[in-house]
C-alpha positions in Angstrom: 106.1 136.7 -7.2 108.5 135.4 -4.5 109.3 131.8 -4.0 107.5 131.8 -0.6 104.3 133.4 -2.0 104.4 130.9 -4.9 104.7 128.0 -2.5 101.9 129.3 -0.3 99.6 129.8 -3.3 100.4 126.3 -4.7 99.7 124.7 -1.3 96.4 126.6 -0.9 95.3 125.6 -4.4 96.0 121.9 -3.7 94.7 121.7 -0.1 91.1 120.6 -1.0 92.3 118.0 -3.6 94.7 116.6 -1.1 92.1 116.3 1.6 89.6 114.7 -0.8 92.1 112.1 -1.9 93.2 111.3 1.7 89.5 110.7 2.6 89.1 108.5 -0.5 92.1 106.4 0.5 91.0 106.0 4.1 87.5 105.0 2.9 89.1 102.4 0.6 91.1 101.0 3.5 88.0 100.9 5.8 85.9 99.1 3.1 88.7 96.6 2.6 88.7 95.9 6.3 84.9 95.5 6.4 85.1 93.1 3.4 87.8 91.1 5.1 85.6 90.9 8.2 82.7 89.7 6.1 84.8 87.0 4.5 86.4 85.5 7.6 83.7 86.0 10.3 80.5 86.0 8.3 81.7 83.3 5.9 81.0 85.3 2.7 82.4 84.5 -0.7 86.2 84.2 -1.0 86.0 86.4 -4.1 85.4 89.4 -1.8 88.8 88.7 -0.2 90.5 89.6 -3.6 88.5 92.8 -3.7 89.4 93.6 0.0 93.1 93.0 -0.7 93.0 95.2 -3.8 91.3 98.0 -2.0 93.7 97.8 0.9 96.7 98.0 -1.4 95.2 100.8 -3.4 94.3 102.8 -0.3 97.7 102.3 1.3 99.6 103.1 -2.0 97.4 106.2 -2.4 98.3 107.5 1.1 102.0 106.8 0.4 101.9 108.5 -3.0 99.9 111.5 -1.8 102.7 112.6 0.5 104.9 113.4 -2.5 102.4 114.1 -5.3 101.4 117.7 -4.6 105.0 119.0 -4.0 107.2 121.3 -5.9 110.4 120.1 -7.5 113.3 122.6 -7.4 116.2 123.1 -9.8 119.0 125.2 -8.1 121.4 127.1 -10.3 123.6 130.2 -10.4 121.5 132.3 -12.7 119.7 135.6 -12.2 115.9 135.8 -12.3 116.0 137.1 -15.9 118.3 134.3 -17.1 116.0 131.7 -15.4 112.9 133.3 -17.0 114.5 133.3 -20.5 115.6 129.6 -19.9 112.0 128.7 -18.9 110.5 130.5 -21.9 112.9 128.9 -24.3 112.0 125.4 -23.0 108.3 126.1 -22.9 108.3 127.3 -26.5 109.9 124.0 -27.5 107.6 121.6 -25.6 104.3 123.5 -25.3 104.2 124.8 -28.9 104.2 128.4 -27.6 100.9 128.1 -25.7 101.5 129.2 -22.2 100.4 131.7 -19.6 103.0 133.9 -18.0 102.5 136.1 -14.9 105.7 138.0 -14.2 108.0 135.1 -13.3 105.5 132.3 -13.0 104.3 130.1 -15.9 101.5 127.7 -16.6 101.1 125.5 -19.6 99.7 122.1 -20.8 102.3 119.5 -21.8 101.4 116.4 -23.8 104.4 114.3 -25.1 102.3 112.7 -27.9 98.7 112.8 -28.9 97.7 109.5 -27.4 99.2 110.2 -23.9 97.7 112.0 -21.0 98.3 115.7 -20.8 99.8 117.5 -17.8 99.4 120.9 -16.3 102.8 122.3 -15.6 103.4 125.1 -13.2 106.8 126.8 -13.0 108.3 129.7 -11.0 111.7 131.2 -12.0 113.5 133.3 -9.4 117.1 134.0 -8.7 119.1 130.8 -8.3 115.9 128.5 -8.3 113.4 127.2 -10.7 110.4 125.5 -9.0 108.0 123.3 -10.9 105.1 120.9 -10.6 103.5 118.5 -13.1 99.9 117.3 -12.5 98.1 114.9 -14.7 94.9 116.1 -16.2 93.4 113.2 -18.2 89.9 113.6 -19.7 88.8 115.3 -16.5 90.7 115.4 -13.2 92.8 112.2 -13.5 93.4 111.8 -9.8 96.8 111.3 -8.2 97.7 107.7 -8.7 99.6 107.9 -12.0 102.4 105.5 -11.0 105.1 108.2 -11.1 104.3 109.6 -14.5 104.0 113.2 -13.3 107.3 113.0 -11.5 109.0 111.6 -14.7 107.6 114.6 -16.6 109.0 116.9 -14.0 112.4 115.2 -14.3 112.3 115.5 -18.1 111.5 119.2 -17.9 114.3 119.7 -15.3 116.7 117.9 -17.6 115.6 120.2 -20.5 116.0 123.3 -18.4 119.5 122.1 -17.4 120.5 121.3 -21.0 119.1 124.6 -22.2 121.0 126.5 -19.5 124.3 124.9 -20.4 124.1 126.1 -24.0 
């Protein structure tokens, strides 16, 4: 699989989730504005103002976070495709306990740092000079996208492991 086809496939898989979460954030912002209107112009309970502010912050943070959540992270290197594949397999075997799905040069596995933490679906592509990856939280069902940077930290940890493994 080429990098371009992997990127297109990844984008197509995430398009409906992205749209759903954008709509959800916009609805949260609209509800917060309606609650603010009710508090100030209809003289409703001031407790609704706290809810309105909370929904506004959540909706705006969600829209901000959504721009970077469903994106691939790239590790550029000077290795051939085979060397990158071997590097990825070596790291996956260490962190995923050997349970992974491989399709030529793309990989998919579930990563959970410890039993009490949320698990992540990791998608990786290894081609010449580039390893592309994405981590997406799974939770008990689909955990959403507001994970306060946890999935990006997991991506960074895996990138560091790939870099360390490649240097040995």
